[in-house]
Every structure is written in structure tokens, then in C-alpha cells.
C-alpha positions as CSV (number, residue, x, y, z in Angstrom):
1,M,-82.1,4.4,-22.4
2,R,-79.8,6.2,-20.0
3,N,-78.2,3.0,-18.8
4,N,-77.6,1.8,-22.4
5,R,-76.0,5.0,-23.2
6,V,-73.7,4.9,-20.1
7,A,-72.7,1.3,-20.9
8,L,-72.0,2.2,-24.6
9,F,-69.9,5.3,-23.8
10,D,-68.4,4.0,-20.5
11,G,-64.8,3.9,-21.8
12,I,-65.0,7.4,-23.5
13,E,-64.1,10.6,-21.7
14,E,-63.7,14.1,-22.9
15,G,-60.5,14.3,-25.0
16,G,-59.9,10.6,-25.4
17,I,-60.7,7.1,-24.4
18,R,-60.6,6.1,-20.7
19,A,-59.5,2.6,-19.8
20,T,-62.0,0.4,-17.9
21,S,-61.3,0.1,-14.2
22,S,-60.4,-3.6,-14.5
23,Y,-57.9,-3.0,-17.3
24,S,-56.5,-0.1,-15.5
25,H,-56.2,-2.2,-12.3
26,E,-54.2,-4.9,-14.3
27,I,-51.9,-2.3,-15.7
28,D,-51.3,-0.8,-12.3
29,E,-50.7,-4.3,-10.8
30,H,-48.2,-5.1,-13.6
31,D,-46.4,-1.8,-13.1
32,N,-46.2,-2.3,-9.4
33,E,-44.8,-5.8,-9.8
34,R,-42.1,-4.6,-12.2
35,A,-41.3,-1.8,-9.8
36,M,-41.1,-4.2,-6.9
37,E,-38.8,-6.5,-8.9
38,G,-36.6,-3.5,-9.8
39,L,-36.5,-2.5,-6.1
40,Q,-35.7,-6.1,-5.1
41,D,-32.8,-6.2,-7.6
42,R,-31.5,-2.9,-6.2
43,V,-31.8,-4.1,-2.6
44,N,-29.9,-7.3,-3.5
45,L,-27.2,-5.2,-5.2
46,L,-26.9,-2.9,-2.3
47,K,-26.8,-5.9,0.1
48,R,-23.9,-7.4,-1.8
49,L,-22.2,-4.1,-2.1
50,S,-22.4,-3.4,1.6
51,G,-21.1,-6.9,2.3
52,D,-18.1,-6.3,0.0
53,I,-17.5,-3.0,1.8
54,H,-17.7,-4.7,5.2
55,E,-15.1,-7.3,4.0
56,E,-12.8,-4.6,2.7
57,V,-13.0,-2.6,5.9
58,D,-12.2,-5.7,7.9
59,S,-9.2,-6.5,5.8
60,H,-8.0,-2.8,6.1
61,N,-8.5,-2.9,9.9
62,R,-6.4,-6.1,10.1
63,M,-3.7,-4.5,7.9
64,L,-3.7,-1.4,10.0
65,D,-3.4,-3.4,13.2
66,R,-0.4,-5.3,11.9
67,M,1.1,-2.0,10.8
68,G,0.6,-0.6,14.2
69,N,2.2,-3.6,15.9
70,D,5.2,-3.3,13.5
71,M,5.5,0.4,14.2
72,D,5.5,-0.3,18.0
73,S,8.2,-2.9,17.6
74,S,10.2,-0.5,15.4
75,R,9.8,2.2,17.9
76,G,11.2,-0.1,20.6
77,I,14.2,-1.0,18.5
78,L,14.8,2.7,17.6
79,S,14.6,3.9,21.2
80,G,17.1,1.2,22.2
81,T,19.4,2.3,19.5
82,M,19.0,6.0,20.5
83,D,19.9,5.1,24.1
84,K,23.1,3.4,22.9
85,F,24.0,6.5,20.8
86,K,23.4,8.7,23.9
87,M,25.7,6.6,26.0
88,V,28.4,6.7,23.3
89,F,28.2,10.5,22.8
90,E,28.0,11.2,26.5
91,T,31.2,9.2,27.3
92,K,33.3,10.5,24.4
93,S,31.9,14.0,24.1
94,S,34.3,15.5,26.6
95,R,37.3,14.1,24.8
96,R,36.0,15.1,21.5
97,M,35.2,18.6,22.7
98,F,38.7,19.0,24.1
99,T,40.3,17.7,20.9
100,L,38.1,20.1,18.8
101,V,38.9,23.2,20.9
102,A,42.6,22.3,21.0
103,S,42.7,21.9,17.2
104,F,41.0,25.3,16.7
105,V,43.5,27.0,19.1
106,V,46.5,25.5,17.4
107,I,45.1,26.4,13.9
108,F,44.4,29.9,15.1
109,L,47.9,30.4,16.6
110,V,49.5,29.0,13.4
111,I,47.5,31.4,11.2
112,Y,48.2,34.3,13.6
113,Y,52.0,33.7,13.5
114,L,52.0,33.2,9.8
115,T,50.3,36.5,9.1
């Protein structure tokens, strides 16, 4: 009698009905499969995203390398130009300075005699 009663009320617990272990196992199995599919989709998405990030980083690195090379060549051209300016200013600076000082002296004397 005890076994019949246990078999009859096997799915009932206090406060509600308890699922049988095989049904519960199938539900758990199904939930696990859905969760695994969701995780697999997320992993694939992350894999594609990381691949896109890698490609973007590579393209930016190439662009920065080209920019660095262009800056180096510009620096070489600019230093050559600055060297030419230095030569021009060094050779003509004494003549210019003399002309500037003489002009100020003449202007000062003119203003002094006029006042």
C-alpha cells in the first residue's frame, strides 16, 4: 500500500506539483542547449568583432607609418630650408644692421635739429 501511494503521489510536493525527474531532465537539457546556442552566437559575434578591430588597427598602423614617413621627409626639407635662411641672414645681417643703425641715427639727428 505504501508503494502504491508513493507512485500515486510521486509528482506532488507540499505547495504544488513537482515535475518528474525525466521531464525535469529534458527541460534542463533543452535550456542548456538554448544557452549553449546563445553563447555560441555571442562567441561568433565577438570573434567577428575582434577580427574587424584587428583589421582597423592594422589599417591605422599603416596610415600612421605613412604619416611618420611623410613627417620625416618634411622635416628634412624644412631643415634644409632653415639652413638656407641662416646662410642668408648671416651674410646680410651686418649690412642690414649697419643700415638700420645709420637710419635711426639720421632720423634722431633730424628730429633733434627740428625741435
